[in-house]
C-alpha positions as CSV (number, residue, x, y, z in Angstrom):
1,M,-12.3,-8.7,2.2
2,T,-10.1,-7.4,5.0
3,S,-7.6,-4.6,5.2
4,S,-6.0,-5.8,8.4
5,I,-2.7,-7.6,8.5
6,D,-2.9,-10.5,10.9
7,R,0.5,-11.5,12.3
8,V,-0.8,-14.5,14.2
9,G,-0.2,-17.7,12.3
10,A,1.4,-15.8,9.4
11,R,3.6,-18.7,8.4
12,E,0.8,-21.2,8.1
13,R,0.8,-20.5,4.4
14,R,2.9,-18.7,1.9
15,T,2.3,-15.0,1.3
16,V,2.2,-13.1,-2.0
17,L,2.0,-9.3,-2.3
18,I,0.7,-8.0,-5.6
19,T,0.7,-4.3,-6.7
20,G,-1.9,-3.0,-9.0
21,A,-4.3,-5.6,-7.9
22,S,-7.6,-3.8,-8.3
23,R,-8.2,-4.9,-11.9
24,G,-6.9,-6.7,-14.9
25,L,-3.9,-8.9,-14.6
26,G,-3.2,-8.0,-10.9
27,R,-6.7,-8.9,-9.9
28,E,-6.6,-12.2,-11.8
29,L,-3.3,-13.1,-10.1
30,A,-4.7,-12.3,-6.7
31,A,-7.6,-14.6,-7.3
32,L,-5.4,-17.4,-8.6
33,Y,-3.1,-17.3,-5.6
34,A,-6.0,-17.1,-3.2
35,G,-7.6,-20.1,-4.8
36,D,-4.3,-22.0,-4.4
37,G,-4.4,-21.4,-0.7
38,W,-1.9,-18.5,-0.5
39,R,-2.2,-15.6,1.7
40,V,-2.8,-12.7,-0.7
41,I,-2.0,-9.0,0.1
42,A,-3.5,-7.0,-2.7
43,C,-2.2,-3.5,-3.0
44,V,-4.6,-1.0,-4.5
45,R,-4.9,2.7,-5.0
46,G,-8.3,3.8,-3.6
47,Q,-11.0,1.3,-2.9
48,A,-11.4,-2.3,-4.3
49,S,-13.5,-5.3,-3.2
50,F,-12.5,-8.9,-3.8
51,D,-14.2,-12.3,-3.5
52,G,-12.7,-14.6,-1.0
53,N,-10.1,-14.1,1.7
54,I,-7.9,-11.5,0.1
55,E,-6.4,-8.7,2.3
56,T,-6.0,-5.2,0.9
57,Q,-3.4,-2.5,1.5
58,S,-3.6,1.0,0.2
59,L,-0.6,1.9,-2.1
60,D,0.1,4.6,-4.6
61,V,3.2,3.4,-6.4
62,S,3.8,6.9,-7.8
63,D,4.4,8.2,-4.3
64,S,7.6,7.1,-2.5
65,A,6.1,8.0,0.8
66,S,3.2,5.6,0.2
67,I,5.8,2.8,-0.5
68,T,7.7,3.6,2.6
69,A,4.5,3.5,4.6
70,L,3.6,0.2,3.2
71,G,7.0,-1.2,4.3
72,R,6.5,0.1,7.8
73,G,3.0,-1.3,8.0
74,L,4.2,-4.7,7.0
75,E,7.2,-4.8,9.3
76,G,7.6,-8.3,10.7
77,I,5.4,-10.0,8.0
78,A,7.2,-12.6,6.0
79,I,6.5,-12.3,2.2
80,D,7.4,-15.2,-0.1
81,V,6.6,-13.5,-3.4
82,L,6.5,-9.8,-4.4
83,I,4.8,-9.2,-7.8
84,N,5.5,-5.7,-9.1
85,N,2.5,-5.6,-11.5
86,A,1.3,-2.0,-11.2
87,G,2.0,0.0,-14.4
88,I,0.7,2.6,-16.9
89,R,1.3,3.0,-20.6
90,G,1.3,6.8,-21.0
91,D,1.3,8.6,-24.4
92,T,1.3,6.5,-27.5
93,G,1.5,9.3,-30.2
94,G,5.2,9.0,-30.8
95,L,7.9,11.7,-30.8
96,A,5.5,14.4,-31.9
97,T,3.3,14.1,-28.8
98,L,6.1,13.2,-26.3
99,D,5.4,15.0,-23.1
100,D,8.0,15.4,-20.4
101,E,5.7,15.1,-17.4
102,D,4.0,12.1,-18.9
103,F,7.3,10.4,-19.6
104,V,8.6,11.0,-16.1
105,E,5.4,9.7,-14.5
106,V,5.5,6.5,-16.6
107,M,9.2,6.0,-15.6
108,R,8.4,6.6,-11.9
109,I,5.6,4.0,-11.8
110,N,6.9,1.4,-14.2
111,A,10.7,1.5,-13.4
112,L,11.4,3.3,-10.1
113,A,8.5,2.0,-8.0
114,P,9.6,-1.7,-8.3
115,L,13.0,-0.7,-7.0
116,L,11.6,1.2,-4.1
117,L,9.3,-1.7,-3.3
118,A,12.2,-4.2,-3.4
119,R,14.1,-2.0,-0.9
120,A,11.1,-1.4,1.4
121,L,10.2,-5.2,1.5
122,Q,13.7,-6.7,1.4
123,A,13.6,-7.8,5.0
124,N,10.1,-9.3,4.5
125,L,11.3,-11.3,1.6
126,V,14.4,-12.6,3.5
127,A,12.0,-13.8,6.1
128,G,10.0,-15.7,3.5
129,E,10.5,-19.2,2.1
130,K,10.2,-18.7,-1.6
131,R,12.0,-15.3,-1.8
132,I,11.0,-14.2,-5.3
133,I,10.5,-10.7,-6.8
134,A,8.6,-10.9,-10.1
135,N,8.7,-7.7,-12.2
136,I,5.9,-7.7,-14.8
137,S,7.8,-6.2,-17.7
138,S,7.0,-6.4,-21.4
139,R,8.6,-7.6,-24.7
140,A,8.0,-4.0,-25.8
141,G,11.1,-3.1,-23.6
142,S,13.4,-5.6,-25.3
143,L,16.0,-3.9,-27.4
144,A,16.3,-7.0,-29.6
145,E,12.6,-7.9,-30.0
146,G,10.5,-4.9,-28.9
147,T,9.9,-3.4,-32.3
148,L,10.0,-6.5,-34.5
149,D,6.2,-6.7,-35.0
150,D,5.1,-3.6,-33.1
151,D,5.6,0.1,-34.2
152,D,3.4,1.8,-31.7
153,G,4.7,5.2,-30.6
154,D,4.7,4.6,-26.9
155,Y,8.2,5.9,-26.1
156,A,7.7,6.2,-22.3
157,Y,6.3,2.7,-21.9
158,R,9.1,1.1,-23.9
159,C,11.8,3.0,-22.2
160,S,10.3,2.3,-18.8
161,K,10.2,-1.5,-19.4
162,A,13.7,-1.5,-20.7
163,A,14.8,0.3,-17.5
164,L,12.8,-2.2,-15.5
165,N,14.7,-5.1,-17.2
166,M,18.0,-3.5,-16.1
167,A,16.6,-3.1,-12.6
168,T,15.9,-6.9,-12.6
169,V,19.4,-7.7,-13.6
170,K,20.9,-5.4,-10.9
171,L,18.5,-6.6,-8.2
172,A,19.4,-10.2,-9.1
173,Q,23.1,-9.4,-8.5
174,D,22.6,-7.4,-5.4
175,L,20.0,-9.7,-3.7
176,R,21.7,-13.0,-4.5
177,K,23.4,-12.8,-1.2
178,D,20.0,-12.9,0.5
179,G,18.8,-15.8,-1.6
180,I,16.2,-13.7,-3.4
181,T,15.3,-14.6,-7.0
182,V,14.4,-11.7,-9.3
183,L,12.6,-12.2,-12.6
184,S,11.4,-10.1,-15.5
185,L,8.2,-11.5,-17.0
186,H,6.4,-10.7,-20.2
187,P,2.6,-11.2,-19.8
188,G,1.9,-11.2,-23.5
189,W,-0.5,-8.8,-25.2
190,V,-3.3,-9.2,-22.6
191,K,-6.9,-8.5,-23.0
192,T,-7.1,-5.8,-20.3
193,D,-7.9,-2.1,-20.2
194,M,-4.3,-1.4,-21.1
195,G,-4.0,-4.1,-23.7
196,G,-7.1,-2.9,-25.6
197,D,-9.7,-4.7,-27.7
198,E,-7.2,-6.1,-30.2
199,A,-5.1,-7.9,-27.6
200,Q,-4.6,-11.6,-28.2
201,V,-4.1,-13.3,-24.8
202,P,-6.9,-13.8,-22.3
203,V,-6.1,-12.4,-18.9
204,A,-6.7,-15.8,-17.3
205,T,-4.2,-17.5,-19.7
206,S,-1.5,-14.9,-19.0
207,A,-2.0,-15.0,-15.2
208,A,-1.9,-18.8,-15.1
209,G,1.3,-18.8,-17.1
210,L,2.9,-16.1,-15.0
211,K,2.0,-17.9,-11.8
212,A,3.6,-21.1,-13.2
213,R,6.8,-19.3,-14.0
214,I,6.9,-17.6,-10.6
215,D,6.0,-20.8,-8.6
216,G,8.7,-22.8,-10.4
217,A,11.5,-20.3,-10.2
218,G,14.7,-20.7,-8.3
219,M,18.1,-19.0,-8.0
220,A,19.2,-20.5,-11.3
221,D,16.5,-18.3,-13.0
222,S,17.4,-15.1,-11.2
223,G,18.1,-12.2,-13.6
224,S,16.2,-13.9,-16.5
225,F,13.6,-12.5,-18.9
226,R,10.8,-14.9,-19.9
227,G,7.3,-14.8,-21.3
228,Y,4.2,-16.1,-19.6
229,D,4.5,-19.2,-21.8
230,G,8.1,-19.9,-20.6
231,R,9.8,-18.6,-23.7
232,R,13.1,-16.9,-23.1
233,I,13.0,-13.3,-24.4
234,S,16.1,-11.5,-25.6
235,W,17.1,-8.4,-23.8
């Protein structure tokens, strides 16, 4: 593990930056990309150790100053793929337990932070070859499908992912001139700390599917919403 950012030979291989990489889906994605020969910049809050040649950067996505500092620290580094994976669920008790501070915090981390990261790293992405922003969203944020088989009372999480989906569409429009592809991706109900014991999709399966969607994406896919298995999800 290393926390330094080496600018020498930076374009010898493609580079991916992953937020929320200390555990769960983010950690699995970091391992997959590193195993595939990519340069991996794993953004974590606090301390984290990784096997293999994975670089770490300190990042608190709830703090706009931390995001700005990350962008400054990575100035001049070409980034091929930005994966906005960091997220929290918040309260799940429904309307009766809805808390304003909890709601705002979930929105800040799940919906606002990806926009701030896209802005902070826009020049890095333009300098890259792949030029992809992958927002890890959720079917729970789909107005058409989000409550078809799920009646959990997680108002903040659902609203934040719906907002993130709109952010994907807007970014896809605004960044098309720069040749940047922007995706919303549903990872499935993944067996992680957030997903819980009843989750159905192994983290390795979800991460492999997401990587396949990201690696195969082009401008024709920009502004789309798909599952880890490739299925198109309704907005």
